[in-house]
C-alpha positions in Angstrom: -5.5 7.0 24.4 -8.1 7.9 26.9 -8.6 5.8 30.1 -12.4 5.6 30.6 -12.8 1.9 30.5 -13.1 2.0 26.7 -10.9 1.2 23.8 -9.9 3.9 21.3 -8.8 3.4 17.7 -6.7 5.8 15.6 -8.4 5.8 12.3 -7.2 7.5 9.1 -10.4 9.0 7.8 -10.3 9.4 4.0 -13.2 11.8 4.1 -11.3 14.2 6.4 -7.8 13.2 5.2 -6.5 13.0 8.7 -6.0 10.6 11.6 -8.9 10.8 14.1 -9.3 9.0 17.5 -12.6 7.1 17.8 -14.2 4.8 20.3 -14.1 1.2 19.3 -17.9 0.8 19.6 -18.5 3.8 17.3 -16.2 2.3 14.7 -18.0 -1.0 15.1 -21.3 0.5 14.2 -20.0 1.7 10.9 -18.4 -1.7 10.1 -21.3 -3.8 11.4 -23.8 -1.9 9.3 -22.2 -3.2 6.1 -21.7 -6.8 7.3 -25.1 -7.8 8.6 -28.5 -8.6 7.2 -30.8 -7.0 9.8 -33.4 -9.6 9.0 -31.1 -12.4 10.4 -32.1 -11.5 14.0 -30.4 -10.1 17.0 -28.4 -13.2 17.9 -26.8 -13.2 14.5 -25.9 -9.5 14.8 -24.4 -10.2 18.2 -22.2 -12.9 16.7 -21.2 -10.7 13.8 -20.3 -7.9 16.3 -17.9 -10.3 17.9 -16.3 -10.9 14.5 -16.1 -7.2 13.9 -14.5 -6.5 17.3 -12.0 -9.3 16.8 -10.9 -8.0 13.4 -10.5 -4.5 14.6 -8.5 -5.3 17.7 -6.4 -7.6 15.6 -5.0 -4.5 13.9 -4.2 -2.7 17.1 -0.6 -2.7 18.5 -2.1 -3.0 21.9 -3.3 -6.5 21.0 -0.3 -7.5 19.0 -1.4 -6.2 15.6 0.7 -4.5 12.9 -1.6 -1.5 12.4 -2.4 0.0 9.0 0.4 -0.4 6.4 -1.1 2.2 4.0 -1.2 5.2 6.2 1.1 6.1 9.0 0.4 6.6 12.7 -3.0 4.8 12.7 -4.4 1.5 13.6 -6.8 1.3 10.6 -8.0 3.3 7.7 -11.6 3.5 6.3 -10.4 3.5 2.7 -11.3 -0.2 2.2 -7.7 -1.2 2.7 -8.3 -2.1 6.4 -12.1 -2.1 6.7 -15.2 -1.4 4.7 -17.0 1.4 6.4 -20.4 3.1 6.3 -20.8 6.6 7.6 -23.9 7.5 9.6 -25.0 9.9 6.8 -24.9 6.9 4.4 -26.9 4.8 6.9 -29.6 7.5 7.1 -29.9 7.7 3.3 -30.1 3.9 3.1 -32.4 3.2 5.9 -34.5 6.4 5.9 -37.2 6.2 8.5 -35.7 3.0 9.9 -32.4 4.6 10.8 -33.0 5.1 14.5 -34.5 1.6 14.9 -31.6 -0.1 13.0 -28.9 1.8 14.9 -30.5 0.8 18.2 -30.3 -2.8 17.1 -26.6 -2.5 16.3 -25.9 -0.7 19.5 -27.7 -3.4 21.5 -25.7 -6.2 19.8 -22.4 -4.4 20.4 -23.2 -3.7 24.1 -24.4 -7.3 24.7 -21.1 -8.7 23.5 -18.9 -5.9 25.0 -15.3 -7.0 25.2 -15.7 -10.5 23.6 -13.4 -11.6 20.8 -12.3 -14.8 19.2 -8.8 -15.9 19.8 -6.4 -18.7 18.8 -3.5 -19.4 21.1 -4.3 -16.2 23.0 -4.3 -13.8 20.0 -7.2 -12.3 18.0 -7.9 -14.3 14.9 -8.4 -13.2 11.3 -12.1 -13.8 11.5 -12.9 -14.3 7.8 -16.5 -14.9 6.8 -18.7 -15.4 3.7 -22.4 -15.0 3.0 -23.2 -18.5 1.8 -20.6 -21.3 1.7 -22.8 -23.6 -0.5 -22.1 -26.8 1.4 -18.7 -26.4 2.9 -16.2 -23.8 3.9 -12.6 -23.8 2.5 -9.1 -24.3 3.7 -7.2 -21.1 3.9 -4.3 -22.2 1.7 -6.8 -22.7 -1.2 -7.9 -19.0 -0.9 -5.0 -16.9 0.5 -2.1 -19.3 -0.2 -1.3 -19.6 3.5 -2.2 -22.4 5.9 -4.0 -21.0 9.0 -4.8 -23.5 11.7 -8.2 -22.1 12.6 -9.4 -21.6 9.0 -10.1 -25.3 8.2 -12.7 -26.7 5.9 -15.9 -27.7 7.6 -19.0 -29.3 6.0 -22.1 -27.1 6.2 -25.6 -27.7 4.9 -27.1 -25.1 7.2 -27.1 -22.6 4.4 -29.1 -24.8 1.9 -32.1 -22.5 2.2 -30.1 -19.5 1.2 -31.1 -17.8 -2.1 -27.4 -18.2 -3.0 -27.3 -21.9 -2.5 -27.7 -22.3 -6.2 -27.9 -19.5 -8.8 -27.7 -19.5 -12.6 -25.7 -16.8 -14.4 -25.9 -16.7 -18.1 -23.2 -15.0 -20.1 -22.8 -14.3 -23.8 -19.8 -16.0 -25.5 -18.6 -12.5 -26.6 -18.7 -11.3 -23.0 -16.7 -14.3 -21.7 -14.1 -13.7 -24.5 -13.8 -10.0 -23.5 -13.6 -10.5 -19.8 -11.2 -13.5 -19.9 -9.1 -12.2 -22.8 -9.7 -15.4 -24.8 -11.0 -16.2 -28.3 -13.2 -19.2 -28.9 -12.6 -21.1 -32.1 -15.6 -20.3 -34.4 -17.5 -23.1 -36.1 -15.7 -25.9 -34.3 -17.7 -28.7 -32.7 -17.6 -28.8 -28.9 -16.4 -32.3 -28.0 -15.9 -34.1 -24.7 -16.9 -31.0 -22.8 -18.4 -31.3 -19.3 -20.4 -28.1 -20.0 -22.2 -29.9 -22.9 -22.4 -33.3 -21.2 -26.0 -34.4 -20.9 -27.1 -32.1 -23.6 -25.2 -32.7 -26.9 -22.1 -35.0 -26.9 -20.6 -38.0 -28.6 -20.7 -36.4 -32.0 -19.3 -38.7 -34.7 -18.5 -37.6 -38.2 -17.7 -39.3 -41.5 -14.6 -38.5 -43.6 -16.4 -35.5 -45.3 -17.2 -33.9 -41.9 -20.9 -34.7 -41.9 -22.5 -35.8 -38.6 -23.0 -39.5 -38.8 -24.6 -39.8 -35.3 -24.6 -38.1 -32.0 -26.2 -38.1 -28.6 -28.7 -35.5 -27.5 -30.2 -35.4 -24.0 -29.0 -39.0 -23.4 -30.6 -40.3 -26.5 -28.8 -41.4 -29.7 -29.7 -40.1 -33.2 -28.3 -40.3 -36.6 -27.2 -37.0 -38.2 -29.8 -37.1 -41.0 -32.7 -37.5 -38.6 -31.5 -34.6 -36.5 -31.1 -32.4 -39.5 -34.7 -33.2 -40.7 -36.3 -32.8 -37.3 -34.6 -29.5 -36.5 -34.9 -28.1 -40.0 -31.1 -28.0 -40.6 -30.2 -27.7 -44.3 -27.3 -30.1 -44.0 -25.8 -32.7 -41.8 -22.5 -30.9 -41.9 -23.2 -28.9 -38.8 -21.4 -27.9 -35.6 -22.5 -27.0 -32.1 -21.6 -23.5 -31.1 -23.5 -22.0 -28.2 -24.0 -18.2 -28.1 -24.4 -18.2 -24.4 -23.2 -20.3 -21.5 -25.0 -20.8 -18.2 -23.0 -21.1 -15.1 -24.6 -22.9 -12.1 -23.1 -21.1 -9.1 -23.3 -22.5 -5.6 -22.7 -20.2 -2.7 -21.6 -16.5 -2.3 -18.2 -15.5 -1.3 -14.7 -17.2 -1.1 -15.9 -19.9 1.3 -13.3 -19.0 3.9 -14.2 -18.9 7.6 -17.7 -18.5 8.9 -20.8 -19.0 6.7 -23.2 -16.2 7.6 -26.3 -17.9 6.3 -25.3 -21.1 8.0 -24.6 -19.3 11.3 -28.0 -17.7 11.2 -29.6 -21.1 10.7 -27.6 -22.7 13.5 -28.6 -19.9 15.9 -32.3 -20.4 15.0 -31.9 -24.1 15.8 -30.7 -23.4 19.3 -26.9 -23.4 19.0 -25.2 -20.8 21.1 -23.0 -18.0 19.7 -19.9 -19.7 21.1 -20.9 -23.1 19.5 -21.4 -21.5 16.1 -18.0 -19.7 16.3 -16.2 -22.8 17.4 -17.9 -24.8 14.5 -16.6 -22.5 11.8 -13.3 -21.5 13.4 -11.3 -24.6 14.4 -9.7 -24.7 17.8 -10.6 -21.1 18.9 -11.6 -19.6 22.2 -14.2 -17.0 22.9 -12.8 -14.7 25.6 -13.5 -11.3 27.2 -10.6 -9.0 26.9 -9.1 -7.0 29.7 -9.5 -3.4 28.7 -6.7 -0.9 29.4 -7.1 1.6 32.3 -5.3 4.5 33.7 -3.8 2.2 36.3 -3.1 -0.7 34.0 -2.6 0.7 30.5 -0.6 -2.3 29.3 -3.0 -4.9 30.7 -2.4 -8.4 29.3 0.7 -7.6 27.4 3.5 -10.1 27.7 7.2 -9.1 27.5 10.4 -11.0 27.9 13.3 -9.1 29.5 16.8 -10.3 28.9 19.8 -9.2 31.1 22.9 -9.5 29.0 25.6 -12.0 29.9 25.7 -13.6 33.4 27.9 -16.1 35.3 31.6 -16.2 35.9 32.7 -16.6 32.2 30.4 -13.8 31.1 32.9 -11.9 28.9 31.0 -8.8 29.7 32.2 -5.2 29.9 33.9 -3.6 33.0 33.9 0.0 34.3 37.0 1.8 35.6 35.8 1.1 39.2 35.3 -2.6 38.6 31.5 -2.5 38.1 30.4 -5.1 35.6 27.9 -5.0 32.7 26.2 -8.3 33.7 25.3 -6.9 37.2 24.0 -3.5 35.9 21.9 -5.2 33.2 20.3 -7.6 35.8 19.6 -4.7 38.1 18.0 -2.8 35.2 15.7 -5.6 34.1 14.6 -6.3 37.6 13.8 -2.6 38.2 12.0 -2.5 34.8 10.1 -5.6 35.6 8.7 -4.0 38.8 7.5 -0.9 36.9 6.0 -2.8 34.0 4.1 -5.3 36.2 2.5 -2.3 37.9 1.3 -1.2 34.4 -0.3 -4.6 33.9 2.4 -6.4 31.9 3.2 -10.1 32.4 7.0 -10.2 32.6 9.4 -13.1 32.0 13.1 -12.9 32.7 15.7 -15.0 30.8 17.7 -14.9 34.0 16.9 -13.5 37.5 20.3 -14.1 39.1 24.0 -14.1 38.2 24.2 -17.3 36.1 25.2 -18.3 32.6 22.3 -18.7 30.2 23.3 -19.5 26.6 22.0 -17.5 23.7 20.2 -20.6 22.4 18.5 -21.1 25.8 17.3 -17.5 25.8 15.9 -17.8 22.3 14.1 -21.1 23.1 12.7 -19.6 26.3 11.3 -16.6 24.4 10.0 -18.6 21.5 8.1 -20.9 23.9 6.4 -17.9 25.5 5.7 -15.9 22.3 5.6 -12.5 24.0 4.4 -9.3 22.5 8.0 -8.0 22.7 11.5 -9.1 23.6 14.0 -6.6 25.1 17.6 -7.3 25.8 19.6 -4.8 27.9 23.4 -4.5 27.7 26.2 -1.9 28.2 29.1 -1.2 25.9 32.8 -0.6 26.1 35.3 0.7 23.5 38.8 2.1 23.4 37.6 5.7 22.8 36.7 6.7 26.4 34.9 9.9 25.3 32.1 8.0 23.6 28.9 7.8 25.6 25.1 7.5 25.1 22.5 4.8 24.3 21.9 3.0 21.0 19.4 0.3 19.9 19.6 -2.6 17.5 16.9 -4.4 15.5 17.0 -7.2 13.0 16.7 -6.2 9.3 13.0 -5.5 8.5 11.7 -5.6 12.1 10.0 -2.3 11.8 8.2 -2.6 15.2 11.6 -2.9 17.0 12.9 0.0 15.0 9.9 2.1 16.0 10.2 1.2 19.7 13.9 1.9 19.6 13.4 5.4 18.2 10.8 6.2 20.9 13.1 5.0 23.7 16.2 6.9 22.5 14.2 10.1 21.9 12.7 10.0 25.4 16.0 9.2 27.0 17.5 12.2 25.3 14.6 14.5 26.2 14.2 13.4 29.8 17.7 12.3 31.0 19.9 14.1 28.4 21.3 10.8 27.2 23.1 11.0 23.9 21.0 9.5 21.2 23.4 7.2 19.2 20.6 6.0 16.9 18.7 2.8 16.0 20.7 0.4 13.8 20.2 -2.9 12.0 22.2 -5.8 13.3 22.5 -9.5 12.5 22.8 -10.6 16.2 21.9 -14.2 16.9 19.0 -13.5 19.3 17.5 -10.7 17.1 17.6 -13.1 14.2 16.3 -16.3 15.9 13.6 -14.9 18.2 10.2 -15.2 16.5 8.8 -11.9 17.7 9.9 -8.3 17.6 13.1 -8.0 19.6 15.1 -4.9 20.6 18.7 -4.9 21.8 19.5 -1.9 23.9 23.0 -0.7 24.7 22.2 1.5 27.6 25.6 3.2 27.9 29.4 3.0 27.8 31.3 1.6 30.8 34.5 2.8 29.0 33.3 6.3 29.7 33.9 7.3 33.4 31.0 9.8 33.6 28.5 7.3 32.4 29.9 4.5 34.5 29.4 6.6 37.7 25.7 7.2 36.7 25.1 3.4 36.4 26.4 2.9 39.9 23.5 4.9 41.3 20.1 3.2 41.8 18.3 6.5 41.4 19.6 6.9 37.9 18.8 3.3 36.9 15.3 3.8 38.2 14.9 6.9 36.1 16.4 5.2 33.0 14.1 2.1 33.2 11.1 4.4 33.9 11.7 6.0 30.5 11.8 2.5 28.9 8.4 1.8 30.5 6.9 5.1 29.4 8.2 4.3 25.9 6.4 1.0 25.8 3.2 2.7 26.8 3.6 5.2 24.0 4.5 2.4 21.6 1.5 0.2 22.4 -1.2 2.8 22.9 -0.5 5.8 20.6 
């Protein structure tokens, strides 16, 4: 991460087969080029640039994203798994003499909307979009089998002038059979079919199978008359089309913003924010706080939990009477001060020596919905030679596991703390808290050497400084 008032993405580049670091705005150009019709006008391209920025930042750990799941150590990949991506060489081949002009338009739109994203409850949304909704967008559960509060169905006739409002696609019966893996019954009359309704229906036959009467184009005929007028050699006929025409309305899955409708709304004087709020229910358009050298974790939210507390704490004791609950509180307060200087909004489950139940701590964190929850403890066992730090995560919480590994590695490298590993545990708070949560056992009060270290404020300051540095590495690299 470079601190020059810009945001950088780690991109796995399939063309170079390696992870490269690129400025957000540069990546946006390559994504935006594929997503916009340049004839839709600058305001529309500005709107789409906000959508692109939102979707890219949503993948970044810095903004609460889960990064790329296909390739390691990167925010996104350009393989089509995370984003569809057009290289500048491809743009030059596509646009030819208009390349410089078109790139200038994209850059202008990106610059004009710099920092703006769409959020729901403070987090970047999955800003889905389609080209033409055909009269109404769709509820998310009907497309992705998951109910998303901001992806609700809205009526839309703004796209009625789109060339994709209604299109006809004609397919041969044999092609339909091949693509769908079906086999139509040959020579059998189509009855009661909505596809044939209004054309040929209500076919009635006698006991020998001859057509007695039928309805064609809304008018009734007897079978013999139809046979004579159409030159059929017998009234024992069936209706078997060789092709089927599909009347298709709209283009895309109908989820999220309708691009053609957005373009039309903008031309009618709606603002970009009004259009975004129309298609995405209950969202906000905000300008993000960018990381800087001084505030690299700007706008992150973390809950710090000092283990135990109160008279009936059941915490660990050192040989000199020092208690786990007091060390843990000292550590979270010291860590709070460092992290706040880095731009983090910190919440403490307790800020004094008092009893707070595990359920209260869980409810407190779940109301805040932080980017991370960290609980600090110290251990004690019969074997007094055991020392070092260890971390616990809940089952498949890969993000906690990742942070735990960073913390323990840096503690070992910088303070020579024994790395006792990152382990899975079914602790109540790890299980019940709805965000990534890390339980850190900082040391062993049953070990005299380690107990002495934790009586010294200088050591505690160094220890929590490593935790803070680990969080910077976790979120930014």
